[in-house]
N, C-alpha and C positions, 0 to 999 in steps of 0.2 A: 469204326473209325472213318471219318470223312464220308459218311453215308449221304449227306445232302449233296455233295459234289458228284458222287456216283450216280445218283438219280438224275442230275442235270445232264451229265454226259450221256446217259442212256437215252434221255429225251432228245438230244441232238441226233443220235443215231436213228431213232425212230422217225424224226422229222425228215431226214435226208432220204430214208427208205421210201417214205410216203411221196415225197416230191419227185423222186427219180423213177417211180414205178411206171412201167409202160405195158400196155396190153398188146399182145401180138394179134394181128388181124386173123380172124378165124378162117378165111378162105385162101390165104396165101401160105402155101406150103414151103418147105425148106428149099426145094429146087427152084421154085419161082422167085424166092427171095435172092437166091444166088444169081439167077439170070438178071434180076434187077440190078444187083451190085455190079455185075460185069458190064451191063449197059451203061451204068453211071460212070464206070471206070473209063470206057471208051469215049463217052461224051466229055468227061472232065479233062482228058489229056490235053486238047488244045487250050482249054481254059487254064490249065496249070502252066502251060508254056507262056500264055499271056500274063499270068500272075507273076511269073519269074521275070519277064521283061519289065513289068511295072515296078517290081521290087528294085530292079537295077536303076531305074530312073527316079526312084524315090517317091512315086505317087501314081495315081491312075488318072483317067481322062477327066474325072469329075473333081480331082484334087483331093480325094480322100485317102490320105497316107497313113491312117491310124488303125488299120485292120488289126483285130486281136489275134495274135499268133496262136492263142490257145483255143480259138473258136473252131470246132470240128467242121470239116468240109462236108459237102453233100455226099461225096464218095465215102468218106469215113463213116458217116451215119449209115449209108446203105450197106457198106461192108460189115459194119458192126451188127446190123440187123440180120444180114444173111448168115453170119456165123454164130448167131444166137447170143449177141452181146448188146449191151446198152452203153451209152456214153453219158458221163456226168457233165452237165453244162452249168454255166454261171447261174442261170435262173433256178436251177435245182438247189443251189447252195445259198443264194442270197438271203432268204428268210431264215433258214436254219442257222447260218453263220451269225446273223444278227442276234438270234435268240441265244446262241452259244456264248457270244460276247457278253451279253447281259447276265447270263448264268455265271460266267467266270467272275465278273466284277462283283456280283452279289455274293459270291463265295470268297470274297476278299483277295482274289488274285490281283496282283499289281498290274496297272494298266499296260505297261510295256511288255509284261509277260503274257497277258491276254492277247495283245496284238501279235506277238511272236507265234503263239499257238495258232491263231486264226490264219496267219500268213502261211504257216507250214501246212495246215490242213487244206487250205485252198490250193496251194502248189501241188500237193500230192493227189488231189481228187479231180481238179478241173481238167476236163478232156480225157479223163481216164475211162477205159471201158472195162467191163467185167463180163465173164461168162454168165449166162442166166442160170447155169447149174450152181453158181456161187450166189451169195447174197450181197445186196448193196450194204447191208449191215457189216459184213466182213470187211468190205472195202473201207467203210467209215472207221471201223475199229482199228484197222491197220494204220490209217492216217492219224487218228487220235493217239495211238500208241507212240508213233514216231514223234509227233508234235509235243506230247507231254514229256517224253524221255529227253527230248532236245533241251528243254528248259530245266528239268529237275536234276539231271545228271551233270550239270556244269561244275567243273573243278573237282569231281569226285576222285577220291583216292582210297587206297586200302589202309584203314587206320591201324589195324593189328599188324600189318606188314611193316608199317612205318615204325611202330613201337619195337618190333622185333629187330629191325635193322639199325636203329639209332644207337648211338653211343650212350651208355647208361651213366648216371641216371638221366631219364627223359623228364624234362620239366614242362608241365602243362599249367597255364594260368587261365582262370575262368573270370569272365567279366559279363556285365549286363546291368539292367536296372534292378531296383529293390523288389523283392517279393515274387520272383519268377521261378524259384526253385533251384537257384545256383548252388547253394551249399548241399542240398539234398542230391543234386546231380553229381557233385563231387563224390559223395558217399557211394552212390550207385556205380559210378565209374570205377571206384576203388574195388568194389565187389566184382564188377565185370572183369577187371584185370586179374583179380585173384583167381577167378574161375578158369583163366587161361594161363595160370602159372606165373603171373607177374606180381611182385611185391610192390607196395606203395606206402608213402607217408604223406600226411596232410599238413599243409602249412597255412595258418590263418592270417592272410594279409588284410582281412577286414578289421582293422584296428580302431575304427571310428564308431562303429555301431555298438551300443550297449547290448550285452547279451550275445554278441557274435561268438565269443570264445566258448560260452556255455553250449550254444547250439551245435557247433561243429565238434566240440568235445564229446557230446552225447553220441553223435554218429560214430566217432572214432572208438569210443568205448564199446558200443554195440558190435562193431566189426572187428575189434581187436587190433586197431591200427594205432600207430604213434602219431601224435599231433604236436607240431611245432608252433608255438604261439608266444607273443609278447604282451605286455600290459596294454590296456586300452590307450590309444593315442600314439602308439609307437610307429615306427617307420615300416610301412608294408613291404618295401623292397628288402629291408633288412631281415624281416621274418622269412620271406620266401628264400632269400639267400642262405639263411641258416638251415632251411629245409633241404636245400641242395647239398650243403656241407654234410648234414646228418646222413642223407641218403648215400653220398659218396663214401663216407666212413663206415657205413653199415651194409654195404652191398644191396641197397634198395634200388629197385628198377625204375620207379616212377615217382616224381614229386607232383602232388596235386595242390596248386596254390589258389586259395580263395582271395577275392578282392572285394572292396566295398561296392555295394550297389551304387550306380551313378547314372546320370544323364550325360549324353555326349556334350551337352552345353556347359557342364560343370568344369570350368578350367582347372580348379584345384585338384579334383579327383582324376581328370584326364591326365594331368601332369604326373600323377602317381604312376599311371600305367607306363608313361614314357620313361620314368625313372626305373621301374621294374624291368623294362626292356633293356635299359642301359646296364643295370647292375647284374641282372640275372641272365639276360639273353635267353628267354624261354624257347623251347623247341616248338611249342604250339600255344596260341592264344585262342580259346574257344568262347564264343558268344552264346549266352544262354537266354532264352526267352520262352514264353508260353505259346504253344500252337494256337490256343483259343484267342490270343490277342490279335490274330489275323493281320490286317493291314498295318496295325501299329507295330507288330513284331517285325514285319517286313521293313518298314521305315526305319525302325531303330537299328536293325541289322545293317542297313546301308549306312546310317549315320555313324555307328560305331566303327564300321570298316573304314570309312573315310577319315575318322578322327584318329584311330589307333588300329592299324591293320590286323584283322582277324585271320585265322587259318581255317575255321570251320564253325559250325553251329550245332547246338543241342536244343531241340524243341521239346519242352515239357508239356504235360497234359494233352498229349496227342490223342489219347484214348477218349477224351471228352470233346474233341473237335469234329464237328460235322461238316465244316466248310472246306477245310484243306488248303485255304489260300496261302497261308504261311509256308506250308510244306512244299507247295508248288513254286513259290516265288523267291524265297530267300536266296537260293543258290544263284539264280539268274541275275538278281539285282546286285549281288555282292561279288559274283565270280568265285565265291568260296562255298564249299559243299556243306550240306547238312550231314552230320556224322552219326548222330544218335537221336532217337525219339524216346521220351519218357512216357511210359504207358500205364502207370499205376503208382501206388504208394509204397510198394515193397522195394527192397534193395535190388531184387532181381528184375524189376520192371524197367529195364533200360534195353532198348532194341537197337542194334546196329542198323543204320539206315541203308536200305537197298533200293535205289531208284527204280530198277526193273520190277522188283516185287511190288512197290507202291503203284506203279502204272498198271500192272496186271490186276491189282486189287481194285483200283478205280474203275477199270473197264470190265470188271466181273469175270476176269479170266482165271481166277484162282478157285 
């Protein structure tokens, strides 16, 4: 899963290692290097005082007031060398960061997300020193780990804890475009809940699509779940409301409400979601899309969240996605977490999304 992106992140690590590689002069031993650092320290003290005075007046004699705060001083470099360290400089990162940006965009990572990752990596690495007994690769990996987790874990919450603590029945409504595995995801989540001791009922609010009842009924029969449905053309809000009433009367823990596939630009279908919100007041609205849709899935998630606020997302076909762009981007652009990944055709192939676990996988830490 996401193998293409893993390779590109590994390539960035190798590029920085190559650019930041320094050879220690053969004739300069450790004590000589230390003496050099001490000498630099003595020489730099007056210069440091001059720099402080310049800072107070807002410029130097030549009028250059734009010195880079992250630029290592001569003393810093000498001290780093004397203590067996190197310092990561802008020139070491310039080309690798450009390549990383292109790699992220090619992997369908949304532009603002890619920019955030690059900014975080740059902040964490520029001017950083490392012991030569450690590797530059470890420093890169740490920066990438923090940068990826920063965007992937946005809005994350404990889904099972929320189910456990909520007043029953918990009502979850599913939305998204046609053909992305929404109904199958409902069946999978029903099984996931059952494995954890929670009962569920399905309610088919997709009353417009021919064959929708038959499709979800087949899943309900296979899993031994009750299905609440109305005739084609009925009111979706009424169907899901009936599901909630049934669950309350029969001590069912969770209501899983399907809705018609729609585009965010479909005013009629979007108004149905608004009515469901008014009539049912669901505890959660989950957006479902395919991980393999990449940038399209990211754009749709943002548009659905803007049109009818979602609480989280499920990405299907994650096992077939080599780019990983949607998994990295959806939470950041919506502010709402990815909660589950669909990883196969079976009812058990639904994985609770763990940002830390995904980052470790992308960086080859697992």
